[in-house]
MOPAC internal coordinates of N, CA, C and O (Angstrom, degrees):
PM7 1SCF
backbone

  N    0.0000 0     0.00 0     0.00 0    0    0    0
  C    1.4459 1     0.00 0     0.00 0    1    0    0
  C    1.5606 1   108.19 1     0.00 0    2    1    0
  O    1.2310 1   121.86 1   -48.30 1    3    2    1
  N    1.2716 1   114.04 1   131.70 1    3    2    1
  C    1.4599 1   114.63 1   179.58 1    5    3    2
  C    1.4794 1   115.39 1   -79.92 1    6    5    3
  O    1.2310 1   119.70 1   -19.18 1    7    6    5
  N    1.3138 1   118.17 1   160.82 1    7    6    5
  C    1.4542 1   122.41 1  -176.64 1    9    7    6
  C    1.4787 1   110.68 1   -61.73 1   10    9    7
  O    1.2310 1   120.57 1   136.61 1   11   10    9
  N    1.3537 1   116.51 1   -43.39 1   11   10    9
  C    1.5018 1   123.19 1  -174.08 1   13   11   10
  C    1.5069 1   109.47 1   -54.56 1   14   13   11
  O    1.2310 1   120.44 1   137.81 1   15   14   13
  N    1.3154 1   116.76 1   -42.19 1   15   14   13
  C    1.4538 1   120.00 1  -169.45 1   17   15   14
  C    1.5338 1   109.70 1   -72.22 1   18   17   15
  O    1.2310 1   121.77 1   143.91 1   19   18   17
  N    1.3481 1   114.22 1   -36.09 1   19   18   17
  C    1.4776 1   123.85 1   175.76 1   21   19   18
  C    1.5269 1   107.43 1   -63.57 1   22   21   19
  O    1.2310 1   120.07 1   130.66 1   23   22   21
  N    1.2616 1   117.46 1   -49.34 1   23   22   21
  C    1.5462 1   123.64 1  -177.75 1   25   23   22
  C    1.5399 1   111.38 1   -61.24 1   26   25   23
  O    1.2310 1   121.95 1   141.96 1   27   26   25
  N    1.3932 1   113.87 1   -38.04 1   27   26   25
  C    1.4611 1   117.44 1  -178.89 1   29   27   26
  C    1.5598 1   113.60 1   -65.20 1   30   29   27
  O    1.2310 1   121.65 1   145.07 1   31   30   29
  N    1.3537 1   114.45 1   -34.93 1   31   30   29
  C    1.4635 1   118.39 1   178.10 1   33   31   30
  C    1.4976 1   113.47 1   -67.57 1   34   33   31
  O    1.2310 1   119.46 1   160.30 1   35   34   33
  N    1.2469 1   118.63 1   -19.70 1   35   34   33
  C    1.4998 1   120.41 1   179.91 1   37   35   34
  C    1.4928 1   109.29 1   -95.08 1   38   37   35
  O    1.2310 1   122.61 1   -34.99 1   39   38   37
  N    1.3682 1   112.61 1   145.01 1   39   38   37
  C    1.4245 1   118.09 1  -176.37 1   41   39   38
  C    1.5410 1   108.71 1   -74.88 1   42   41   39
  O    1.2310 1   118.61 1   -39.25 1   43   42   41
  N    1.3543 1   120.26 1   140.75 1   43   42   41
  C    1.4238 1   123.25 1  -177.17 1   45   43   42
  C    1.5246 1   110.21 1   -59.87 1   46   45   43
  O    1.2310 1   121.38 1   -33.34 1   47   46   45
  N    1.3856 1   114.96 1   146.66 1   47   46   45
  C    1.4713 1   122.25 1  -175.75 1   49   47   46
  C    1.5924 1   104.35 1   -66.78 1   50   49   47
  O    1.2310 1   123.75 1   -33.10 1   51   50   49
  N    1.2637 1   110.42 1   146.90 1   51   50   49
  C    1.5108 1   122.35 1   175.76 1   53   51   50
  C    1.5390 1   109.32 1   -85.44 1   54   53   51
  O    1.2310 1   119.07 1    13.73 1   55   54   53
  N    1.2752 1   119.38 1  -166.27 1   55   54   53
  C    1.4884 1   125.39 1   175.37 1   57   55   54
  C    1.4668 1   110.02 1   -54.24 1   58   57   55
  O    1.2310 1   120.33 1   144.55 1   59   58   57
  N    1.3726 1   116.97 1   -35.45 1   59   58   57
  C    1.5121 1   120.04 1  -174.93 1   61   59   58
  C    1.4830 1   111.21 1   -67.95 1   62   61   59
  O    1.2310 1   119.83 1   -40.30 1   63   62   61
  N    1.3195 1   117.94 1   139.70 1   63   62   61
  C    1.4918 1   118.73 1   175.29 1   65   63   62
  C    1.5333 1   109.98 1   -74.09 1   66   65   63
  O    1.2310 1   123.14 1   -44.99 1   67   66   65
  N    1.3579 1   111.58 1   135.01 1   67   66   65
  C    1.4532 1   118.18 1  -179.66 1   69   67   66
  C    1.4450 1   113.14 1   -90.41 1   70   69   67
  O    1.2310 1   118.58 1   -44.59 1   71   70   69
  N    1.2889 1   120.32 1   135.41 1   71   70   69
  C    1.4373 1   124.95 1   175.18 1   73   71   70
  C    1.4656 1   111.17 1   -75.55 1   74   73   71
  O    1.2310 1   119.73 1   -48.01 1   75   74   73
  N    1.3557 1   118.11 1   131.99 1   75   74   73
  C    1.4042 1   124.11 1   174.86 1   77   75   74
  C    1.5047 1   111.05 1  -122.32 1   78   77   75
  O    1.2310 1   122.02 1   -37.33 1   79   78   77
  N    1.3411 1   113.74 1   142.67 1   79   78   77
  C    1.4481 1   117.78 1  -176.91 1   81   79   78
  C    1.6506 1   105.56 1  -138.90 1   82   81   79
  O    1.2310 1   120.65 1   -28.95 1   83   82   81
  N    1.3814 1   116.37 1   151.05 1   83   82   81
  C    1.4508 1   120.95 1   172.12 1   85   83   82
  C    1.5410 1   104.17 1  -121.89 1   86   85   83
  O    1.2310 1   121.88 1   -41.92 1   87   86   85
  N    1.3522 1   114.01 1   138.08 1   87   86   85
  C    1.3925 1   121.32 1   179.16 1   89   87   86
  C    1.5275 1   113.81 1  -159.14 1   90   89   87
  O    1.2310 1   120.41 1     8.44 1   91   90   89
  N    1.3627 1   116.83 1  -171.56 1   91   90   89
  C    1.3963 1   124.62 1  -174.70 1   93   91   90
  C    1.5080 1   107.37 1  -117.73 1   94   93   91
  O    1.2310 1   119.64 1   -44.25 1   95   94   93
  N    1.3019 1   118.30 1   135.75 1   95   94   93
  C    1.5044 1   124.52 1   176.62 1   97   95   94
  C    1.4796 1   107.50 1   -69.72 1   98   97   95
  O    1.2310 1   118.93 1   -61.32 1   99   98   97
  N    1.3932 1   119.64 1   118.68 1   99   98   97
  C    1.5021 1   119.86 1   175.35 1  101   99   98
  C    1.5199 1   112.21 1  -106.89 1  102  101   99
  O    1.2310 1   117.48 1   170.39 1  103  102  101
  N    1.3762 1   122.40 1    -9.61 1  103  102  101
  C    1.3915 1   123.39 1   179.51 1  105  103  102
  C    1.5646 1   106.22 1  -156.63 1  106  105  103
  O    1.2310 1   122.80 1   -49.17 1  107  106  105
  N    1.2848 1   112.24 1   130.83 1  107  106  105
  C    1.5079 1   117.53 1  -178.00 1  109  107  106
  C    1.5584 1   110.43 1  -137.72 1  110  109  107
  O    1.2310 1   120.09 1  -142.79 1  111  110  109
  N    1.2602 1   117.42 1    37.21 1  111  110  109
  C    1.4763 1   123.99 1  -179.23 1  113  111  110
  C    1.4226 1   116.00 1   -82.15 1  114  113  111
  O    1.2310 1   118.32 1   153.73 1  115  114  113
  N    1.3600 1   120.81 1   -26.27 1  115  114  113
  C    1.4345 1   124.02 1  -174.23 1  117  115  114
  C    1.4784 1   109.55 1   -80.55 1  118  117  115
  O    1.2310 1   120.28 1   -13.87 1  119  118  117
  N    1.3679 1   117.08 1   166.13 1  119  118  117
  C    1.4396 1   121.21 1   175.81 1  121  119  118
  C    1.5082 1   108.09 1   -87.51 1  122  121  119
  O    1.2310 1   120.84 1   -59.47 1  123  122  121
  N    1.4039 1   116.01 1   120.53 1  123  122  121
  C    1.4339 1   123.93 1   179.36 1  125  123  122
  C    1.5435 1   114.53 1    64.13 1  126  125  123
  O    1.2310 1   119.81 1  -163.13 1  127  126  125
  N    1.3909 1   117.98 1    16.87 1  127  126  125
  C    1.3725 1   121.13 1   174.53 1  129  127  126
  C    1.5706 1   111.13 1  -134.61 1  130  129  127
  O    1.2310 1   122.00 1   -41.77 1  131  130  129
  N    1.2624 1   113.78 1   138.23 1  131  130  129
  C    1.4234 1   119.58 1   173.56 1  133  131  130
  C    1.5260 1   111.49 1  -130.06 1  134  133  131
  O    1.2310 1   119.48 1   -26.16 1  135  134  133
  N    1.3651 1   118.60 1   153.84 1  135  134  133
  C    1.4800 1   123.16 1   176.73 1  137  135  134
  C    1.4136 1   103.68 1   -99.44 1  138  137  135
  O    1.2310 1   119.23 1   -50.67 1  139  138  137
  N    1.3383 1   119.08 1   129.33 1  139  138  137
  C    1.4544 1   126.37 1   175.20 1  141  139  138
  C    1.4473 1   113.07 1  -115.17 1  142  141  139
  O    1.2310 1   118.02 1   -49.18 1  143  142  141
  N    1.3754 1   121.37 1   130.82 1  143  142  141
  C    1.3109 1   122.34 1   179.19 1  145  143  142
  C    1.5631 1   111.15 1  -102.81 1  146  145  143
  O    1.2310 1   120.40 1   -51.64 1  147  146  145
  N    1.3408 1   116.84 1   128.36 1  147  146  145
  C    1.5109 1   117.76 1  -175.37 1  149  147  146
  C    1.5889 1   103.21 1  -120.84 1  150  149  147
  O    1.2310 1   122.95 1   -48.17 1  151  150  149
  N    1.2788 1   111.95 1   131.83 1  151  150  149
  C    1.4753 1   120.78 1   176.21 1  153  151  150
  C    1.5418 1   111.26 1  -102.50 1  154  153  151
  O    1.2310 1   122.21 1   -47.56 1  155  154  153
  N    1.3295 1   113.38 1   132.44 1  155  154  153
  C    1.4540 1   120.54 1   176.74 1  157  155  154
  C    1.4919 1   105.36 1  -127.56 1  158  157  155
  O    1.2310 1   120.99 1   -24.63 1  159  158  157
  N    1.3278 1   115.70 1   155.37 1  159  158  157
  C    1.4288 1   127.76 1   176.52 1  161  159  158
  C    1.5414 1   108.78 1  -101.29 1  162  161  159
  O    1.2310 1   120.11 1   -54.80 1  163  162  161
  N    1.3129 1   117.40 1   125.20 1  163  162  161
  C    1.4763 1   121.08 1   176.51 1  165  163  162
  C    1.4949 1   106.60 1  -120.39 1  166  165  163
  O    1.2310 1   120.15 1   -13.45 1  167  166  165
  N    1.3390 1   117.31 1   166.55 1  167  166  165
  C    1.3781 1   127.17 1  -178.10 1  169  167  166
  C    1.5260 1   113.37 1  -126.20 1  170  169  167
  O    1.2310 1   119.77 1   -46.64 1  171  170  169
  N    1.3556 1   118.04 1   133.36 1  171  170  169
  C    1.3676 1   122.68 1   172.46 1  173  171  170
  C    1.4570 1   113.63 1   -68.03 1  174  173  171
  O    1.2310 1   119.79 1   -48.57 1  175  174  173
  N    1.3669 1   118.00 1   131.43 1  175  174  173
  C    1.5039 1   114.42 1  -169.04 1  177  175  174
  C    1.5915 1   107.86 1   -72.98 1  178  177  175
  O    1.2310 1   120.88 1   142.85 1  179  178  177
  N    1.2784 1   115.93 1   -37.15 1  179  178  177
  C    1.5343 1   118.75 1  -172.29 1  181  179  178
  C    1.5628 1   109.41 1   -78.55 1  182  181  179
  O    1.2310 1   118.74 1   131.36 1  183  182  181
  N    1.3510 1   120.01 1   -48.64 1  183  182  181
  C    1.3935 1   120.73 1  -172.53 1  185  183  182
  C    1.4762 1   113.83 1  -100.81 1  186  185  183
  O    1.2310 1   118.82 1   178.38 1  187  186  185
  N    1.4090 1   119.85 1    -1.62 1  187  186  185
  C    1.3691 1   124.61 1   177.21 1  189  187  186
  C    1.5547 1   116.16 1    55.70 1  190  189  187
  O    1.2310 1   120.81 1  -150.55 1  191  190  189
  N    1.3652 1   116.05 1    29.45 1  191  190  189
  C    1.3932 1   123.01 1   177.08 1  193  191  190
  C    1.5805 1   109.28 1   -91.21 1  194  193  191
  O    1.2310 1   122.17 1   -43.63 1  195  194  193
  N    1.2823 1   113.46 1   136.37 1  195  194  193
  C    1.4649 1   118.57 1   176.39 1  197  195  194
  C    1.5583 1   115.21 1   -82.10 1  198  197  195
  O    1.2310 1   117.34 1   -30.13 1  199  198  197
  N    1.2465 1   122.67 1   149.87 1  199  198  197
  C    1.4332 1   124.39 1   177.70 1  201  199  198
  C    1.4625 1   109.56 1  -155.06 1  202  201  199
  O    1.2310 1   119.67 1   -30.48 1  203  202  201
  N    1.3314 1   118.24 1   149.52 1  203  202  201
  C    1.4055 1   125.21 1  -178.04 1  205  203  202
  C    1.4725 1   109.91 1   -89.60 1  206  205  203
  O    1.2310 1   119.77 1   -40.42 1  207  206  205
  N    1.3731 1   118.04 1   139.58 1  207  206  205
  C    1.4378 1   123.00 1   172.76 1  209  207  206
  C    1.4953 1   109.03 1  -131.47 1  210  209  207
  O    1.2310 1   119.40 1   -50.45 1  211  210  209
  N    1.2970 1   118.75 1   129.55 1  211  210  209
  C    1.4976 1   120.61 1  -175.89 1  213  211  210
  C    1.6130 1   105.34 1  -112.60 1  214  213  211
  O    1.2310 1   124.08 1   -36.27 1  215  214  213
  N    1.3510 1   109.77 1   143.73 1  215  214  213
  C    1.4405 1   121.60 1   177.51 1  217  215  214
  C    1.5629 1   113.97 1  -127.26 1  218  217  215
  O    1.2310 1   118.13 1   -44.10 1  219  218  217
  N    1.2586 1   121.17 1   135.90 1  219  218  217
  C    1.4529 1   123.95 1   176.99 1  221  219  218
  C    1.4040 1   110.83 1   -95.58 1  222  221  219
  O    1.2310 1   119.20 1   -44.75 1  223  222  221
  N    1.2957 1   119.14 1   135.25 1  223  222  221
  C    1.5777 1   129.45 1   179.66 1  225  223  222
  C    1.5221 1   104.94 1  -121.86 1  226  225  223
  O    1.2310 1   123.38 1   -39.17 1  227  226  225
  N    1.3698 1   111.12 1   140.83 1  227  226  225
  C    1.4513 1   117.29 1   175.47 1  229  227  226
  C    1.5443 1   100.78 1   -96.13 1  230  229  227
  O    1.2310 1   118.59 1   -54.03 1  231  230  229
  N    1.3636 1   120.30 1   125.97 1  231  230  229
  C    1.3433 1   123.90 1  -166.66 1  233  231  230
  C    1.5761 1   106.51 1  -127.36 1  234  233  231
  O    1.2310 1   119.71 1   -41.04 1  235  234  233
  N    1.3865 1   118.17 1   138.96 1  235  234  233
  C    1.4114 1   122.24 1   179.15 1  237  235  234
  C    1.4861 1   114.41 1   -79.96 1  238  237  235
  O    1.2310 1   117.77 1   -59.57 1  239  238  237
  N    1.3261 1   121.86 1   120.43 1  239  238  237
  C    1.5102 1   126.48 1   179.06 1  241  239  238
  C    1.5340 1   104.15 1  -117.18 1  242  241  239
  O    1.2310 1   122.11 1   -87.51 1  243  242  241
  N    1.3013 1   113.57 1    92.49 1  243  242  241
  C    1.5142 1   124.62 1  -177.25 1  245  243  242
  C    1.4955 1   111.10 1   -49.58 1  246  245  243
  O    1.2310 1   120.37 1   130.89 1  247  246  245
  N    1.3672 1   116.90 1   -49.11 1  247  246  245
  C    1.4956 1   118.26 1  -173.43 1  249  247  246
  C    1.5637 1   116.04 1  -103.84 1  250  249  247
  O    1.2310 1   120.38 1  -164.79 1  251  250  249
  N    1.2921 1   116.88 1    15.21 1  251  250  249
  C    1.4420 1   124.03 1   176.55 1  253  251  250
  C    1.5025 1   112.30 1    50.47 1  254  253  251
  O    1.2310 1   119.93 1  -135.63 1  255  254  253
  N    1.3397 1   117.75 1    44.37 1  255  254  253
  C    1.5196 1   124.76 1  -179.25 1  257  255  254
  C    1.5341 1   110.58 1   -90.83 1  258  257  255
  O    1.2310 1   114.77 1   156.77 1  259  258  257
  N    1.2609 1   127.51 1   -23.23 1  259  258  257
  C    1.3501 1   131.90 1  -175.29 1  261  259  258
  C    1.4635 1   113.50 1   -77.56 1  262  261  259
  O    1.2310 1   119.17 1   -42.16 1  263  262  261
  N    1.3779 1   119.19 1   137.84 1  263  262  261
  C    1.5489 1   125.14 1   173.25 1  265  263  262
  C    1.4620 1   110.01 1  -122.61 1  266  265  263
  O    1.2310 1   120.98 1   -13.87 1  267  266  265
  N    1.3057 1   115.73 1   166.13 1  267  266  265
  C    1.4869 1   118.67 1   177.32 1  269  267  266
  C    1.4986 1   112.78 1   -61.38 1  270  269  267
  O    1.2310 1   121.34 1   -50.78 1  271  270  269
  N    1.3014 1   115.05 1   129.22 1  271  270  269
  C    1.4580 1   121.93 1  -179.70 1  273  271  270
  C    1.5288 1   116.06 1   104.25 1  274  273  271
  O    1.2310 1   123.28 1   168.76 1  275  274  273
  N    1.4123 1   111.32 1   -11.24 1  275  274  273
  C    1.5178 1   117.37 1  -177.76 1  277  275  274
  C    1.5812 1   103.79 1   -71.11 1  278  277  275
  O    1.2310 1   123.09 1   -31.35 1  279  278  277
  N    1.4092 1   111.69 1   148.65 1  279  278  277
  C    1.3992 1   119.21 1   171.44 1  281  279  278
  C    1.5139 1   109.75 1   -99.82 1  282  281  279
  O    1.2310 1   119.23 1   -50.32 1  283  282  281
  N    1.3682 1   119.08 1   129.68 1  283  282  281
  C    1.4022 1   122.66 1  -167.38 1  285  283  282
  C    1.5198 1   109.76 1  -136.14 1  286  285  283
  O    1.2310 1   120.69 1   -27.57 1  287  286  285
  N    1.3313 1   116.28 1   152.43 1  287  286  285
  C    1.4667 1   123.97 1   168.99 1  289  287  286
  C    1.5132 1   109.24 1  -110.12 1  290  289  287
  O    1.2310 1   120.12 1   -41.95 1  291  290  289
  N    1.2466 1   117.37 1   138.05 1  291  290  289
  C    1.5312 1   116.57 1  -178.95 1  293  291  290
  C    1.6048 1   106.91 1  -144.41 1  294  293  291
  O    1.2310 1   123.67 1   -26.39 1  295  294  293
  N    1.3345 1   110.57 1   153.61 1  295  294  293
  C    1.4343 1   118.36 1  -178.60 1  297  295  294
  C    1.4960 1   113.75 1  -125.44 1  298  297  295
  O    1.2310 1   121.14 1   -14.66 1  299  298  297
  N    1.3668 1   115.42 1   165.34 1  299  298  297
  C    1.3151 1   123.19 1  -175.00 1  301  299  298
  C    1.6474 1   109.94 1   -76.06 1  302  301  299
  O    1.2310 1   121.25 1   -38.27 1  303  302  301
  N    1.3413 1   115.21 1   141.73 1  303  302  301
  C    1.4629 1   112.88 1   177.40 1  305  303  302
  C    1.6308 1   104.10 1  -147.44 1  306  305  303
  O    1.2310 1   120.58 1    10.10 1  307  306  305
  N    1.2877 1   116.49 1  -169.90 1  307  306  305
  C    1.4367 1   123.11 1  -175.82 1  309  307  306
  C    1.5486 1   105.77 1   -71.80 1  310  309  307
  O    1.2310 1   117.98 1   -24.84 1  311  310  309
  N    1.3462 1   121.45 1   155.16 1  311  310  309
  C    1.3641 1   124.81 1  -177.57 1  313  311  310
  C    1.6127 1   108.57 1   -63.75 1  314  313  311
  O    1.2310 1   121.56 1   -52.11 1  315  314  313
  N    1.3121 1   114.61 1   127.89 1  315  314  313
  C    1.4173 1   124.66 1  -173.90 1  317  315  314
  C    1.5920 1   107.07 1  -101.62 1  318  317  315
  O    1.2310 1   121.42 1   150.80 1  319  318  317
  N    1.4208 1   114.90 1   -29.20 1  319  318  317
  C    1.4697 1   120.24 1  -176.54 1  321  319  318
  C    1.5095 1   100.96 1  -159.50 1  322  321  319
  O    1.2310 1   122.73 1     7.30 1  323  322  321
  N    1.3394 1   112.37 1  -172.70 1  323  322  321
  C    1.5015 1   119.77 1  -176.12 1  325  323  322
  C    1.5691 1   105.18 1   -65.69 1  326  325  323
  O    1.2310 1   116.87 1   140.66 1  327  326  325
  N    1.2528 1   123.55 1   -39.34 1  327  326  325
  C    1.5171 1   119.53 1  -176.39 1  329  327  326
  C    1.5470 1   111.69 1  -109.66 1  330  329  327
  O    1.2310 1   119.27 1   164.53 1  331  330  329
  N    1.3599 1   119.01 1   -15.47 1  331  330  329
  C    1.4921 1   119.78 1  -172.33 1  333  331  330
  C    1.5702 1   108.12 1   -92.31 1  334  333  331
  O    1.2310 1   121.74 1   -58.95 1  335  334  333
  N    1.4242 1   114.27 1   121.05 1  335  334  333
  C    1.4416 1   121.31 1   175.42 1  337  335  334
  C    1.5321 1   107.48 1  -138.22 1  338  337  335
  O    1.2310 1   119.27 1  -157.75 1  339  338  337
  N    1.2969 1   118.99 1    22.25 1  339  338  337
  C    1.4553 1   120.43 1  -177.60 1  341  339  338
  C    1.5529 1   108.91 1  -138.47 1  342  341  339
  O    1.2310 1   119.96 1   -28.11 1  343  342  341
  N    1.3621 1   117.67 1   151.89 1  343  342  341
  C    1.3898 1   125.13 1  -173.94 1  345  343  342
  C    1.4719 1   108.50 1  -133.55 1  346  345  343
  O    1.2310 1   119.01 1   -44.64 1  347  346  345
  N    1.3393 1   119.49 1   135.36 1  347  346  345
  C    1.5041 1   119.16 1  -177.74 1  349  347  346
  C    1.5337 1   110.02 1   -78.08 1  350  349  347
  O    1.2310 1   121.24 1   -39.77 1  351  350  349
  N    1.3147 1   115.24 1   140.23 1  351  350  349
  C    1.3491 1   121.69 1  -179.12 1  353  351  350
  C    1.5696 1   115.45 1  -111.36 1  354  353  351
  O    1.2310 1   121.03 1   148.24 1  355  354  353
  N    1.3660 1   115.64 1   -31.76 1  355  354  353
  C    1.4353 1   116.89 1   172.86 1  357  355  354
  C    1.5355 1   106.60 1  -152.53 1  358  357  355
  O    1.2310 1   123.78 1   -26.87 1  359  358  357
  N    1.3582 1   110.35 1   153.13 1  359  358  357
  C    1.5189 1   118.79 1   179.66 1  361  359  358
  C    1.5434 1   108.68 1  -107.85 1  362  361  359
  O    1.2310 1   120.10 1   180.00 1  363  362  361

């Protein structure tokens, strides 16, 4: 599926800046929901040492096209359920 088709299905961003993340799908067992792990690098204030922190996000996958291990980009959207506030834009 091409990027343009996925982008067209998503409403255009308003004046608010939209958060975007890239990550790897770690779980794709639910219907229209995937768990995506995003790694960020943080730094300790005192010692200036860098370390990795990973966070899991519940992301909406409308067409169930993602599988475990896929690299995806997702953006912020309106709340879709109790934990889902993100939507996949490209695979």
